[in-house]
C-alpha positions in Angstrom: 35.1 52.4 109.1 37.4 49.5 108.5 38.2 48.5 104.9 38.2 44.8 105.9 36.5 43.2 108.9 36.1 39.5 109.6 34.3 38.1 112.6 34.7 34.6 114.1 35.8 33.3 110.7 36.7 29.6 110.3 37.9 27.4 107.5 37.7 23.6 107.8 38.9 21.1 105.3 38.0 17.4 105.2 35.5 15.4 107.2 35.3 13.2 110.3 38.7 12.0 111.5 40.4 13.7 108.5 39.1 17.2 109.5 41.7 20.0 109.5 40.9 23.4 111.0 42.9 25.9 108.9 41.3 29.0 110.6 39.8 28.8 114.0 37.2 31.5 114.6 39.5 34.5 114.1 38.4 38.1 114.1 40.3 40.9 112.5 39.9 44.5 111.4 42.0 46.2 108.8 42.0 50.0 108.1 42.5 51.5 104.7 46.1 52.4 103.9 47.8 49.9 106.3 50.8 47.8 105.4 50.5 44.5 107.3 53.0 41.8 107.5 51.5 38.4 108.3 53.9 35.8 109.8 53.8 32.3 111.1 55.1 28.8 110.5 53.9 26.6 107.6 50.4 25.4 108.3 49.5 28.3 110.6 46.7 29.5 108.3 48.4 32.5 106.6 47.7 31.5 103.0 44.2 30.3 103.8 43.5 33.7 105.3 44.9 35.5 102.3 42.9 33.4 99.9 39.7 34.2 101.8 40.4 37.9 102.0 41.3 37.9 98.3 38.0 36.1 97.5 39.8 33.1 96.1 38.2 30.8 98.7 35.2 30.8 101.0 35.1 30.5 104.8 33.3 27.6 106.4 31.8 29.9 109.0 31.9 33.5 110.0 31.5 37.0 108.4 33.7 38.9 105.9 32.9 42.5 105.2 34.8 44.4 102.5 34.1 48.1 102.4 31.2 47.5 104.7 29.7 45.0 102.3 29.2 41.3 103.2 31.1 39.3 100.5 31.5 35.9 102.1 28.3 34.4 100.6 28.1 36.2 97.3 28.0 34.2 94.1 31.3 33.2 92.4 30.6 35.6 89.6 29.9 38.5 92.0 33.1 37.7 94.0 35.1 37.6 90.8 33.9 41.1 89.8 34.7 42.4 93.3 38.1 40.8 93.2 38.8 42.1 89.7 38.0 45.7 90.7 39.4 45.9 94.2 42.3 43.4 94.7 45.7 42.9 93.1 47.7 39.8 93.7 51.5 39.2 93.8 52.6 35.6 94.0 55.9 34.0 95.0 55.9 32.1 91.7 55.0 35.2 89.5 52.2 33.3 87.6 53.0 35.0 84.3 51.9 33.4 81.0 55.0 32.3 79.1 53.5 32.8 75.6 52.6 36.4 76.2 55.0 39.3 76.1 55.6 41.3 79.3 53.3 44.1 78.2 50.6 41.6 77.3 50.9 39.9 80.7 50.5 43.2 82.5 47.6 44.3 80.4 45.7 41.0 80.7 43.5 41.9 83.7 42.1 44.8 81.7 41.0 42.4 79.0 38.7 40.8 81.5 37.1 44.2 82.0 36.4 44.6 78.3 38.9 47.4 77.8 40.0 47.8 74.2 43.5 46.6 73.3 45.0 50.0 72.5 43.8 51.4 75.9 45.0 48.4 77.9 48.4 48.4 76.3 48.8 52.1 77.0 47.9 51.5 80.6 50.4 48.7 80.8 53.1 51.0 79.4 52.5 53.4 82.3 52.7 50.9 85.1 55.8 49.1 83.5 57.5 52.5 83.5 56.6 52.9 87.2 58.4 49.6 88.0 61.4 50.5 85.8 60.8 48.0 83.0 59.7 50.2 80.1 62.6 48.8 78.1 61.3 45.2 78.5 57.8 45.5 77.2 58.2 43.1 74.3 60.4 40.5 76.1 59.0 37.2 77.1 59.0 35.9 80.7 61.8 33.4 80.1 64.1 36.3 79.0 63.9 38.2 82.4 65.5 37.6 85.8 63.5 36.6 88.9 63.6 40.1 90.2 62.4 41.6 86.9 59.6 39.0 86.8 58.4 40.0 90.2 58.4 43.6 89.2 56.2 42.6 86.2 53.9 40.8 88.7 53.7 44.0 90.7 52.8 46.0 87.5 50.1 43.5 86.7 48.7 43.8 90.2 48.5 47.6 89.8 46.9 47.7 86.4 43.3 47.7 87.7 44.1 50.5 90.2 43.1 48.2 93.2 42.7 49.4 96.7 44.2 46.2 98.2 47.4 44.5 97.3 47.9 40.9 98.5 51.5 39.7 98.3 52.2 36.1 99.2 55.9 35.6 99.9 56.8 38.2 97.2 60.6 37.8 97.8 60.6 34.1 98.5 62.3 33.2 95.1 64.6 36.2 94.9 68.2 37.0 95.9 68.8 39.7 98.5 69.3 42.6 96.0 66.2 41.7 93.9 64.2 41.3 97.2 65.3 44.8 98.3 64.1 46.3 95.0 60.7 44.5 95.2 60.2 45.6 98.8 61.0 49.2 97.9 58.4 49.0 95.2 55.8 47.6 97.6 56.7 50.5 99.9 56.0 53.0 97.2 52.7 51.2 96.3 51.7 51.5 99.9 52.6 55.2 100.0 50.2 55.8 97.1 47.3 54.9 99.4 47.0 51.2 98.8 46.4 48.7 101.6 49.1 46.0 101.5 48.8 42.6 103.0 52.1 40.7 102.9 52.7 37.1 103.9 56.4 36.5 104.8 58.7 34.1 106.6 61.5 36.7 106.7 61.4 38.8 109.9 63.6 41.5 108.5 60.9 42.4 106.0 58.6 43.6 108.8 60.5 46.9 108.8 58.4 47.9 105.8 55.1 47.2 107.6 53.3 49.4 110.1 51.5 46.4 111.7 52.5 42.8 112.3 50.2 39.8 112.7 51.6 36.5 113.9 49.6 33.3 113.3 49.9 29.8 114.7 47.6 26.8 114.3 44.8 28.8 112.7 44.8 31.5 115.4 46.2 35.0 115.7 48.8 34.9 118.4 49.5 38.6 118.5 48.6 41.7 116.5 50.5 44.9 117.0 51.4 48.2 115.4 55.0 49.0 114.7 57.0 52.0 113.5 57.8 51.8 109.8 61.6 51.3 109.3 62.1 49.5 112.5 62.1 45.7 113.4 60.3 45.1 116.7 62.5 43.7 119.5 60.7 40.3 119.5 61.3 40.1 115.7 64.9 41.1 116.1 65.4 38.0 118.2 64.0 36.0 115.3 66.5 37.7 113.0 69.3 36.8 115.4 68.1 33.2 115.1 68.5 33.4 111.3 72.2 34.5 111.7 73.1 31.6 114.0 71.2 28.8 112.2 72.2 26.5 109.4 70.4 27.0 106.1 68.2 23.9 106.6 67.2 25.1 110.1 66.6 28.8 109.5 62.9 28.8 109.0 62.3 26.2 111.8 64.4 28.4 114.2 62.5 31.5 113.3 59.1 29.8 113.7 60.1 28.3 117.1 61.4 31.7 118.3 58.3 33.5 117.3 56.1 30.9 118.9 58.0 31.2 122.2 58.2 35.0 122.3 54.6 35.7 123.2 55.0 33.6 126.4 58.4 35.1 127.2 57.2 38.6 126.9 53.9 37.9 128.7 51.8 39.0 125.7 48.1 39.2 126.4 45.6 37.5 124.1 44.8 39.4 121.0 41.7 41.5 121.3 38.9 40.9 118.8 39.4 44.2 117.1 42.6 46.0 116.4 43.0 49.4 114.7 46.1 51.2 113.5 47.0 54.1 111.3 49.9 54.3 108.9 51.8 57.6 108.2 53.8 57.9 105.0 54.5 60.4 102.2 54.1 59.8 98.5 57.4 59.3 96.7 56.1 58.0 93.3 53.8 59.8 91.0 50.4 58.1 91.2 48.3 57.1 88.1 45.2 56.9 90.3 42.3 59.1 89.2 41.4 59.9 92.8 43.7 60.2 95.7 43.1 58.2 98.9 43.6 59.4 102.4 45.1 57.2 105.0 
């Protein structure tokens, strides 16, 4: 049974001549334990899809089943509770509260569950130790580097022991060394049994995923499984475009290359349902009460 299943899902903004179709009747099935990289140019619908899957937005049409439960038309309060208990978010801009210490930022989601302060701070200590920041608990966000802040954001996403991690450009504001650290952490999070959905413009990051989805104009152009640790040939061409482009043209070149590749390689239209399995071994000690099988 898929963890996530959407059928003919659409999202439309505006009215009349100002109508914009962000998602155009897409269907998608995601199994528990997958690490999926979602790519595509700006305006392709990646963030809209993530917002709907994360219950931050509602679809205009279509179905969304999470753990075999229809969630697309639930009340905002019901959706908030499902989101709180099942989904962790990692944003490009970190979204930490500047007036709270690092440990208070990480513990904040537990406050919304009514957990007593002593217990939530203890839980925050555990996850901060997992991401290597046990010595920064009482620092403030403005005292940490970008890479450290993103690690704090990962710790905050893990505090509720979610089954799904949604990462929207998690390395977009980081240097190459910090980006590598963050991606290795996401890899370990995935190996603990979490389902990871990552939006990225960087083709080289697809080596961490076991499935790649490419979107364009609100549609899924292709959806395929890939070996973890390897960059598919079609994505390697996009990486090559990065090496030969100027800084201003890098993203444009990658987007253009990825858009052309399905035609060049005679890719068939994406089937309505796609299933894949990920295989990985646990490297980090889990704090989860119950293990999950992939």
